[in-house]
Backbone bond lengths (Angstrom), bond angles and torsions (degrees), N, CA, C in turn:
res aa  C-N    CA-C-N  psi(-1)  N-CA   C-N-CA  omega(-1)  CA-C   N-CA-C  phi
1 X - - - 1.426 - - 1.533 110.82 -
2 X 1.336 115.15 -44.33 1.455 118.20 177.62 1.525 110.68 -63.11
3 X 1.289 118.93 -33.61 1.462 123.70 179.50 1.518 110.91 -63.88
4 X 1.309 118.51 -39.83 1.467 121.90 179.47 1.515 111.04 -66.61
5 X 1.335 118.44 -37.43 1.465 120.72 179.18 1.536 110.53 -67.43
6 X 1.329 116.55 -39.30 1.461 119.08 178.84 1.523 111.15 -64.32
7 X 1.276 118.15 -40.85 1.463 121.67 -179.57 1.514 110.89 -63.54
8 X 1.294 118.27 -36.20 1.455 121.03 179.64 1.520 111.78 -74.35
9 X 1.337 118.89 -28.60 1.453 121.60 -176.57 1.533 112.86 -89.50
10 X 1.317 119.40 -6.49 1.463 120.78 -178.23 1.521 110.09 -66.89
11 X 1.351 114.35 131.79 1.461 120.29 176.63 1.522 108.43 -95.36
12 X 1.320 116.58 145.10 1.457 121.28 -179.83 1.511 110.16 -179.07
13 X 1.336 115.85 -176.75 1.458 121.29 -178.60 1.515 109.06 -100.80
14 X 1.304 114.64 146.24 1.466 119.18 176.80 1.525 108.21 -81.52
15 X 1.284 115.98 166.10 1.459 121.76 179.05 1.524 110.20 -61.11
16 X 1.302 118.39 -38.30 1.458 122.83 179.10 1.531 111.24 -62.42
17 X 1.305 118.23 -42.63 1.464 122.18 178.62 1.524 111.44 -64.89
18 X 1.308 116.90 -41.45 1.466 121.20 178.63 1.528 110.32 -64.91
19 X 1.317 117.46 -44.84 1.464 120.91 -179.59 1.532 111.02 -64.64
20 X 1.324 116.61 -39.50 1.456 120.69 178.46 1.531 111.08 -64.54
21 X 1.320 117.78 -42.81 1.466 120.33 179.02 1.529 111.14 -66.79
22 X 1.316 118.04 -37.54 1.469 120.93 176.87 1.527 110.24 -65.15
23 X 1.329 117.60 -39.33 1.459 121.14 178.76 1.533 110.49 -64.85
24 X 1.327 117.57 -43.08 1.472 121.22 178.94 1.530 110.42 -63.83
25 X 1.325 117.11 -44.40 1.461 120.32 177.72 1.530 111.52 -62.81
26 X 1.313 117.17 -37.36 1.467 121.47 177.56 1.516 111.65 -63.26
27 X 1.332 117.10 -42.39 1.461 121.10 178.63 1.528 110.23 -64.18
28 X 1.322 116.87 -44.45 1.465 120.51 177.83 1.525 111.52 -62.08
29 X 1.312 117.10 -41.46 1.459 121.99 179.75 1.531 110.52 -63.47
30 X 1.324 117.27 -44.69 1.469 120.78 -179.12 1.536 110.93 -64.84
31 X 1.325 117.27 -38.93 1.464 120.91 177.23 1.524 110.53 -62.50
32 X 1.315 116.45 -44.10 1.457 121.26 179.77 1.526 110.65 -64.70
33 X 1.316 117.22 -41.49 1.468 120.02 179.80 1.523 110.95 -66.33
34 X 1.332 117.85 -34.73 1.464 120.77 175.73 1.524 111.00 -61.80
35 X 1.311 116.34 -38.84 1.462 120.97 177.57 1.526 110.71 -62.80
36 X 1.334 117.61 -45.23 1.461 120.64 -179.74 1.524 111.56 -67.07
37 X 1.316 117.02 -36.33 1.456 120.34 177.76 1.525 110.41 -63.16
38 X 1.323 116.79 -43.47 1.456 121.30 178.66 1.533 110.54 -65.47
39 X 1.310 116.79 -40.60 1.471 120.82 178.21 1.520 110.84 -61.84
40 X 1.325 117.36 -40.20 1.461 121.72 178.67 1.525 110.36 -62.88
41 X 1.334 116.93 -41.77 1.459 120.86 179.39 1.527 110.94 -63.37
42 X 1.326 117.73 -44.82 1.466 121.02 178.12 1.528 111.17 -63.41
43 X 1.306 116.67 -38.14 1.465 120.33 179.07 1.520 110.69 -63.53
44 X 1.325 117.82 -43.23 1.469 120.84 178.91 1.526 111.18 -63.69
45 X 1.343 117.30 -40.96 1.460 120.41 178.74 1.527 110.72 -64.28
46 X 1.309 117.08 -43.74 1.460 120.50 179.92 1.515 111.72 -68.28
47 X 1.323 117.60 -33.33 1.457 120.72 176.56 1.524 109.68 -62.87
48 X 1.316 116.51 -42.85 1.458 120.99 179.27 1.525 111.05 -62.88
49 X 1.337 117.11 -42.64 1.466 120.54 178.28 1.526 111.33 -66.20
50 X 1.309 116.65 -38.89 1.461 120.20 178.71 1.525 110.69 -62.83
51 X 1.315 116.91 -43.05 1.464 120.18 177.70 1.532 109.59 -63.50
52 X 1.328 117.52 -41.58 1.463 120.94 177.88 1.517 112.37 -60.22
53 X 1.321 117.37 -43.53 1.467 121.50 178.04 1.522 110.09 -64.62
54 X 1.326 117.42 -42.07 1.464 120.02 179.49 1.522 111.95 -65.25
55 X 1.325 117.44 -37.78 1.469 120.47 176.39 1.531 109.24 -63.91
56 X 1.322 117.10 -44.54 1.470 120.66 179.72 1.526 111.22 -62.91
57 X 1.314 117.05 -42.76 1.472 120.30 179.24 1.526 110.92 -65.97
58 X 1.326 117.06 -36.36 1.458 120.88 178.13 1.531 110.52 -64.15
59 X 1.326 116.92 -44.33 1.471 120.80 178.36 1.525 109.75 -65.77
60 X 1.322 116.85 -41.36 1.463 120.52 178.71 1.532 110.84 -60.98
61 X 1.319 117.85 -44.14 1.472 121.15 177.16 1.523 111.28 -62.08
62 X 1.334 116.75 -40.68 1.464 121.46 177.57 1.528 110.12 -60.81
63 X 1.331 116.79 -45.07 1.466 120.34 -177.42 1.525 112.10 -71.11
64 X 1.317 117.50 -33.83 1.470 120.65 178.90 1.530 112.18 -66.58
65 X 1.327 117.36 -23.20 1.469 121.25 179.86 1.528 112.99 -86.93
66 X 1.314 117.88 -2.58 1.470 120.52 -179.71 1.525 110.20 -75.86
67 X 1.326 115.78 169.24 1.460 122.31 -175.90 1.531 110.99 -69.76
68 X 1.321 115.66 115.40 1.468 121.74 -178.43 1.522 111.01 -62.14
69 X 1.325 117.12 -44.48 1.474 120.92 -175.61 1.526 111.54 -61.92
70 X 1.336 116.77 -44.57 1.472 120.43 179.67 1.533 110.55 -63.59
71 X 1.325 116.54 -43.15 1.467 120.20 179.83 1.532 110.04 -65.60
72 X 1.318 117.11 -40.12 1.465 120.63 -179.63 1.531 110.40 -64.75
73 X 1.325 117.22 -41.35 1.472 120.69 177.03 1.530 110.36 -60.03
74 X 1.325 115.79 -45.05 1.468 120.86 -179.78 1.529 110.67 -62.40
75 X 1.321 116.77 -41.09 1.472 120.23 -178.78 1.528 111.87 -73.91
76 X 1.329 117.98 -27.74 1.466 119.73 174.85 1.524 110.28 -62.54
77 X 1.328 116.39 -32.61 1.465 120.84 178.90 1.532 111.53 -82.24
78 X 1.340 116.77 -44.58 1.469 120.23 -170.66 1.527 114.15 -100.28
79 X 1.322 119.32 -17.94 1.466 125.71 -177.46 1.528 113.58 69.21
80 X 1.313 117.42 -31.65 1.467 122.14 176.26 1.513 108.40 -146.12
81 X 1.337 114.94 150.11 1.452 119.72 -179.58 1.518 108.52 -144.79
82 X 1.328 116.09 131.77 1.465 120.70 175.19 1.517 108.42 -116.14
83 X 1.320 115.12 127.34 1.457 120.58 177.42 1.520 109.05 -113.70
84 X 1.317 115.06 140.84 1.463 121.54 176.66 1.527 107.50 -147.01
85 X 1.302 116.09 -174.74 1.469 120.80 178.59 1.531 110.42 -58.21
86 X 1.321 116.65 -40.34 1.464 121.01 -176.66 1.526 112.84 -74.89
87 X 1.322 118.07 -28.52 1.469 120.12 -173.66 1.522 114.33 -104.66
88 X 1.321 118.80 -11.41 1.467 118.81 -173.23 1.529 112.82 -67.56
89 X 1.315 118.38 -33.38 1.467 120.45 179.65 1.524 111.80 -69.24
90 X 1.331 117.18 -26.88 1.460 120.60 179.59 1.519 111.67 -69.85
91 X 1.314 116.28 -25.37 1.467 121.64 -178.23 1.526 109.80 -94.16
92 X 1.319 116.67 57.32 1.463 121.08 -174.57 1.522 112.72 -66.50
93 X 1.312 118.77 -29.62 1.456 120.91 -178.75 1.522 113.03 -75.87
94 X 1.317 116.31 -17.52 1.461 120.12 -175.24 1.526 111.66 -97.28
95 X 1.315 116.61 -48.74 1.461 121.18 -171.82 1.521 111.78 -98.11
96 X 1.326 115.00 139.28 1.457 120.73 173.84 1.523 108.40 -113.38
97 X 1.305 116.36 159.51 1.458 119.83 179.31 1.519 111.62 84.00
98 X 1.312 115.66 -170.19 1.464 122.42 -176.28 1.526 109.44 -90.96
99 X 1.327 116.02 86.78 1.462 119.41 -176.61 1.530 111.55 -69.32
100 X 1.333 117.56 -30.60 1.468 119.39 -179.30 1.528 111.31 -62.01
101 X 1.324 116.71 -38.69 1.467 119.70 178.56 1.524 110.91 -67.50
102 X 1.320 117.42 -29.05 1.459 120.70 179.11 1.520 111.93 -73.79
103 X 1.313 116.73 -39.43 1.457 120.26 -173.11 1.530 113.54 -88.80
104 X 1.317 118.06 -10.30 1.472 120.84 173.79 1.522 106.73 -137.78
105 X 1.328 115.02 100.84 1.454 121.97 -176.20 1.519 109.37 -116.81
106 X 1.331 116.85 141.35 1.460 121.34 175.75 1.521 108.55 -117.81
107 X 1.339 116.07 123.65 1.457 122.47 178.18 1.525 107.39 -128.99
108 X 1.319 117.25 128.14 1.471 122.65 -178.85 1.529 111.43 54.22
109 X 1.333 116.38 41.19 1.466 123.74 -179.79 1.522 113.54 61.98
110 X 1.315 117.62 23.21 1.464 122.76 176.32 1.522 107.82 -116.67
111 X 1.343 118.32 120.46 1.471 119.84 178.73 1.532 111.29 -78.23
112 X 1.317 115.77 132.98 1.465 123.23 177.69 1.518 107.20 -113.99
113 X 1.335 116.87 117.08 1.464 122.49 -179.48 1.519 109.05 -102.70
114 X 1.330 115.55 134.05 1.461 120.94 -172.86 1.514 111.02 -120.69
115 X 1.339 114.85 141.41 1.462 122.65 171.02 1.522 107.48 -126.96
116 X 1.323 116.12 143.30 1.463 120.70 177.65 1.516 108.90 -127.55
117 X 1.321 115.62 133.10 1.462 121.43 178.28 1.520 109.60 -114.37
118 X 1.325 115.04 130.28 1.463 122.67 177.82 1.521 107.50 -115.06
119 X 1.314 115.97 145.66 1.464 120.40 174.03 1.523 108.42 -151.49
120 X 1.301 115.54 162.34 1.461 119.29 175.48 1.524 108.35 -70.86
121 X 1.315 115.55 147.27 1.466 119.57 -179.94 1.524 109.26 -67.03
122 X 1.341 118.64 135.22 1.467 120.49 -177.84 1.536 113.85 -68.65
123 X 1.312 117.71 -23.52 1.465 121.53 179.11 1.533 108.48 -85.51
124 X 1.318 116.43 120.47 1.467 120.95 -177.69 1.525 112.94 -59.15
125 X 1.330 117.60 -31.91 1.465 121.12 -179.56 1.531 111.62 -70.40
126 X 1.315 116.71 -29.76 1.466 120.90 -177.53 1.525 112.95 -99.27
127 X 1.309 116.67 -6.82 1.465 122.06 -175.16 1.526 113.24 -55.67
128 X 1.338 116.96 -36.61 1.461 120.86 -177.50 1.528 113.10 -87.93
129 X 1.338 117.77 -0.97 1.465 120.92 -175.77 1.528 114.37 -121.00
130 X 1.327 117.63 -22.70 1.460 121.25 -177.56 1.526 110.86 -134.35
131 X 1.318 115.63 140.30 1.463 121.82 171.50 1.525 106.94 -120.50
132 X 1.336 118.13 111.99 1.464 120.11 179.26 1.535 111.42 -66.26
133 X 1.329 115.14 139.41 1.466 121.89 179.22 1.527 107.92 -127.53
134 X 1.327 116.06 132.47 1.464 122.06 173.25 1.523 107.36 -118.70
135 X 1.325 116.00 120.75 1.466 121.44 -179.12 1.522 108.09 -109.68
136 X 1.335 116.00 125.59 1.462 121.34 177.57 1.526 108.76 -117.35
137 X 1.320 115.34 128.85 1.461 121.44 178.47 1.521 108.37 -115.24
138 X 1.335 115.99 131.31 1.466 121.74 178.73 1.517 109.15 -120.27
139 X 1.318 116.32 139.19 1.457 123.15 174.78 1.518 107.94 -152.95
140 X 1.305 115.76 143.87 1.465 122.04 -178.21 1.525 108.78 43.18
141 X 1.305 120.47 -119.73 1.464 121.57 179.05 1.519 112.09 -108.49
142 X 1.310 117.78 23.10 1.458 121.52 -175.32 1.519 110.44 -124.33
143 X 1.333 115.05 162.26 1.459 120.33 174.75 1.521 108.33 -154.14
144 X 1.319 114.46 160.55 1.464 120.92 178.61 1.516 108.04 -145.77
145 X 1.328 116.36 149.17 1.463 121.28 -179.84 1.526 108.67 -123.13
146 X 1.335 115.63 132.32 1.460 122.37 176.27 1.525 107.17 -125.73
147 X 1.329 115.37 136.68 1.460 119.88 -178.87 1.529 110.93 -114.66
148 X 1.295 115.24 148.48 1.463 121.40 178.36 1.518 109.28 -159.25
149 X 1.323 116.03 -165.18 1.464 119.80 -179.72 1.513 110.09 -151.06
150 X 1.320 115.27 144.21 1.453 121.97 172.62 1.523 106.39 -89.06
151 X 1.325 115.71 129.94 1.469 120.39 -176.12 1.524 110.69 -107.55
152 X 1.299 114.97 148.27 1.475 120.12 177.88 1.488 110.49 -70.39
């Protein structure tokens, strides 16, 4: 008899309450996981852009260290010059080092293709001291442009 009274007085949750709380926690968990999944996707995209910018800056630094006089002579004749993986070996008098490795780089199994455009400076006062350089890097379906200048 005492056992029956204890069973009736026990406090606890019904099966419906437990199932409802599990369902609410599941919804909250799925929402949170969606947020982390989206964050991971943005991180991967930004990582790819960061690598692209670093490749462009590396090529720009390589080009800025080349011989200003030789490049200026070439631009006096051509007014504009575009260098890429296919054309860098042809410009043997201008570029030193391994230009092919600079213009076709692979990072994390992703090929990064680079083009560099040179032109004479539009300002006559700066024409003999600066050569503007525009470096464009393309990978997968993305591209980035970095600008700099070769100094005398």
